[in-house]
Structures are given as C-alpha cells and as structure tokens.
C-alpha positions in Angstrom: 0.0 0.0 0.0 1.2 3.5 -0.9 -0.8 6.3 0.8 -0.1 9.9 0.0 -2.8 11.4 2.4 -2.8 10.8 6.1 -3.1 12.9 9.3 -1.4 12.9 12.6 -2.0 14.6 16.0 -0.4 17.7 14.5 -3.8 18.4 12.9 -7.0 16.3 13.6 -5.5 12.9 13.5 -5.5 10.6 16.5 -1.9 9.4 16.4 1.5 10.8 16.8 3.7 10.3 13.7 5.6 7.3 15.2 2.4 5.4 15.9 0.9 6.3 12.6 3.9 4.9 10.8 4.1 1.8 13.0 0.5 0.9 12.4 0.9 1.6 8.7 3.9 -0.8 8.6 1.8 -3.5 10.3 -0.9 -3.0 7.6 1.7 -3.8 5.0 2.4 -0.2 3.8 5.6 0.4 1.9 5.2 4.2 1.7 3.2 6.8 3.6 2.9 10.6 3.4 2.0 12.5 6.6 -0.1 15.4 5.3 -1.7 17.3 8.2 -4.3 19.9 7.6 -2.8 23.3 7.3 -3.6 27.0 6.7 -1.6 30.1 7.3 -1.8 29.7 11.1 0.0 26.4 11.4 1.9 25.3 8.3 5.2 26.6 9.6 4.7 24.7 12.8 3.7 21.3 11.6 5.8 20.7 8.5 9.3 21.1 10.1 8.3 18.7 12.9 7.0 16.0 10.6 10.1 16.5 8.3 12.4 16.2 11.3 11.1 12.7 12.3 10.3 11.3 8.8 13.8 10.1 8.0 14.2 8.4 11.4 10.9 6.6 11.1 11.7 5.5 7.6 15.0 4.0 8.8 13.5 2.2 11.7 10.6 0.7 9.8 12.3 0.3 6.5 9.6 2.0 4.6 9.2 5.4 2.9 7.9 8.2 5.1 7.3 11.5 3.3 6.6 14.8 5.0 3.8 16.7 3.4 0.8 18.9 4.1 -2.9 19.2 3.1 -3.9 22.8 2.5 -7.4 22.9 3.9 -10.3 25.3 3.6 -7.9 28.1 2.5 -9.4 30.7 0.2 -8.7 29.9 -3.5 -6.9 33.3 -3.9 -4.3 32.2 -1.3 -3.7 28.5 -2.2 -0.9 29.1 -4.7 1.2 31.2 -2.4 0.7 28.9 0.6 1.7 25.9 -1.5 5.0 27.7 -2.3 5.6 28.5 1.3 4.9 25.0 2.4 7.5 23.7 -0.1 10.1 26.1 1.4 9.3 24.7 4.9 10.1 21.1 3.7 6.8 19.7 2.5 7.7 17.1 -0.2 4.0 16.4 -1.0 1.4 19.1 -1.3 -2.2 18.0 -1.1 -5.1 20.4 -1.4 -8.5 19.6 0.3 -10.7 19.6 -2.7 -14.4 20.4 -3.2 -15.7 17.3 -1.4 -19.5 16.7 -1.3 -19.1 16.2 2.5 -18.0 19.7 3.5 -18.7 23.3 2.5 -15.4 23.9 0.7 -15.3 27.3 -1.1 -16.2 27.1 -4.8 -13.2 27.6 -7.0 -10.9 25.6 -4.7 -10.4 22.8 -7.2 -9.4 25.2 -10.0 -7.1 27.3 -7.8 -5.4 24.1 -6.6 -4.8 22.9 -10.1 -3.3 26.2 -11.1 -0.8 25.9 -8.2 2.4 23.9 -7.6 0.7 20.9 -5.9 0.8 17.1 -6.2 -2.6 15.8 -5.2 -6.1 17.2 -5.4 -7.9 15.3 -2.6 -11.5 14.2 -2.9 -12.4 16.8 -5.6 -16.1 16.1 -5.6 -17.9 16.9 -8.8 -14.8 17.9 -10.7 -15.5 19.5 -14.0 -14.2 18.5 -17.5 -12.1 21.6 -17.6 -10.5 20.9 -14.2 -9.9 17.2 -15.0 -8.2 18.3 -18.3 -6.0 20.7 -16.3 -5.1 17.9 -13.9 -4.0 15.8 -16.9 -2.0 18.6 -18.4 -0.2 19.4 -15.1 0.2 15.8 -14.0 -1.6 16.5 -10.7 -3.1 13.4 -9.1 -6.9 13.2 -8.5 -7.8 11.2 -5.5 -9.9 8.1 -5.1 -10.4 8.0 -1.4 -11.4 5.3 1.0 -12.7 7.8 3.5 -16.4 7.8 4.2 -18.3 10.9 3.0 -15.5 12.0 0.7 -15.8 8.8 -1.2 -19.3 9.7 -2.4 -17.9 11.1 -5.6 -15.3 8.5 -6.3 -17.1 7.1 -9.3 -17.4 10.6 -10.9 -13.7 11.3 -10.2 -12.7 8.0 -11.8 -14.8 8.6 -14.8 -13.5 12.1 -15.4 -9.9 11.0 -14.9 -10.4 8.3 -17.5 -12.1 10.7 -19.9 -9.3 13.2 -19.8 -6.2 11.1 -19.0 -5.6 12.6 -15.6 -3.5 10.6 -13.1 -5.3 9.0 -10.2 -4.0 8.0 -6.7 -5.8 5.8 -4.1 -5.5 7.3 -0.6 -7.1 6.7 2.8 -7.1 10.2 4.3 -6.5 8.4 7.6 -7.3 10.2 10.8 -7.4 7.2 13.2 -6.0 3.6 13.3 -9.2 2.1 11.8 -8.9 4.3 8.7 -5.6 2.7 7.5 -6.4 0.2 4.7 -4.6 -2.8 3.3 -3.9 -2.8 -0.4 -6.7 -5.3 -0.9 -9.2 -3.1 1.0 -8.2 -0.1 -1.1 -8.5 -2.1 -4.3 -12.1 -3.1 -3.5 -13.0 0.6 -3.0 -11.3 1.4 -6.3 -13.2 -1.3 -8.1 -16.4 0.1 -6.5 -15.6 3.4 -8.2 -15.6 1.6 -11.5 -11.9 1.1 -12.0 -10.6 -2.1 -13.6 -7.8 -4.2 -12.3 -5.6 -2.9 -15.2 -6.4 0.7 -14.2 -5.6 0.0 -10.6 -2.3 -1.6 -11.5 -1.5 1.5 -13.5 -2.4 3.8 -10.6 0.0 1.9 -8.3 2.8 2.0 -10.9 2.3 5.8 -11.4 2.2 6.5 -7.7 5.4 4.5 -7.2 7.1 6.4 -10.0 6.1 9.7 -8.4 7.7 8.7 -5.1 10.8 7.7 -7.0 11.0 11.2 -8.4 10.7 12.7 -5.0 13.6 10.7 -3.7 15.7 11.5 -6.8 15.2 15.2 -6.6 13.9 16.0 -3.2 15.5 16.3 0.2 15.8 12.5 0.6 18.3 12.2 -2.3 
C-alpha cells in the first residue's frame, strides 16, 4: 500500500507520527505521506516537525515516510502562495483539500489548486471537465479516497480522470487507526468506483514512480 494522504496529531489525527507509521507498517504499507491539515496559522509549525522525524521513522521501519501537508479550507486566492511557502518549509508532497461533497469547501478551490504547484487534489467532488483536463496537463493526481463521505464522488472522479487522462491516486485520508487500509481493501473501493484491475495496477505504478522522483530530486536524495 502506498498512501499519500494521512493525518497525525499535528492536525486532527488521533496518532503521533511514530504510531501512525508503525500501524501503517503492520498493515503492509511500503510508503506513507503524513499530510496534516494546514492553513496560514500552522503550516510553519507542523511541516518542520514531521520532516524532522520522517527520516528516522523511515530508517527504523524500512519504509518510505514523506513529510507533506494538506492545504485545507484556504481561500482559493491564497492557495498558490501557501503551497509555495509549504515547499520552502520542507513539504515534499502538497495536497489540497478539494471540493468534497461532504464539506462546505469554497467554490473555486479545485481550480485554484490545479493552477498551483501541488501534487494531489484530494476528494475533488464533482470535478468539471475543464478541471480534469487541467489535472491531466499538469500531472496532478486526482484522489480516489477510502474515507467515508469524501468517497461519495469516487465514481465521478474516476470517470472524469479516465475521460481526460488525468492521473489517479488511491489514498485513505486516515485520521485514526481504523482508517488505514490494506492494499486489498483499497483495491475493493477502487473497483467500486468503476476502475478495472488494469487501471488499478497502472495507478499503483504511477504512484510508485512519483515517489521515486521525490527521492531522486527531493531532500531524501
């Protein structure tokens, strides 16, 4: 299992990073990104702390641990600048909290995120053709999520990604131990979104290649 979207106690998660990574390892994970919710009030606090411990946790558990952030409920006009600042603080993966059907996210968030230097648009809800095309052009992952509520639009997201050739990633958006999923559990949810086994295999391969690029050019190199 490769998971690019999880949360620790540094935002609204239940676990400190060390327990989150340990429980992920037991679930069979080979890579995990810790992407706590952030806005202008806390990004400079949480990112350096996760980055500081990520290398040690990776060494101890012999798995990939990536420090990241999820820009959440930030006004669309401010997303791009905050993404840039998050990179400077050490976030190797930038996720933006998309226009999920489960929360009152500001309209225009998806488009602003896709116009920014980010890696994953999480649970993008009823993403439009134009937005999906932009994700394809900019190689930004659209998320298929195992998380209840956010997963309501998985089928639509999968369909739009297929139509426009946008890359997909399967994430858990874990906030507690019970949210972590095995690869088999995640695959079942992906199939429920209408993805074929061939498409799921391609998603896993693309996600692995993305992580390889981080390690080739990022701070872990």
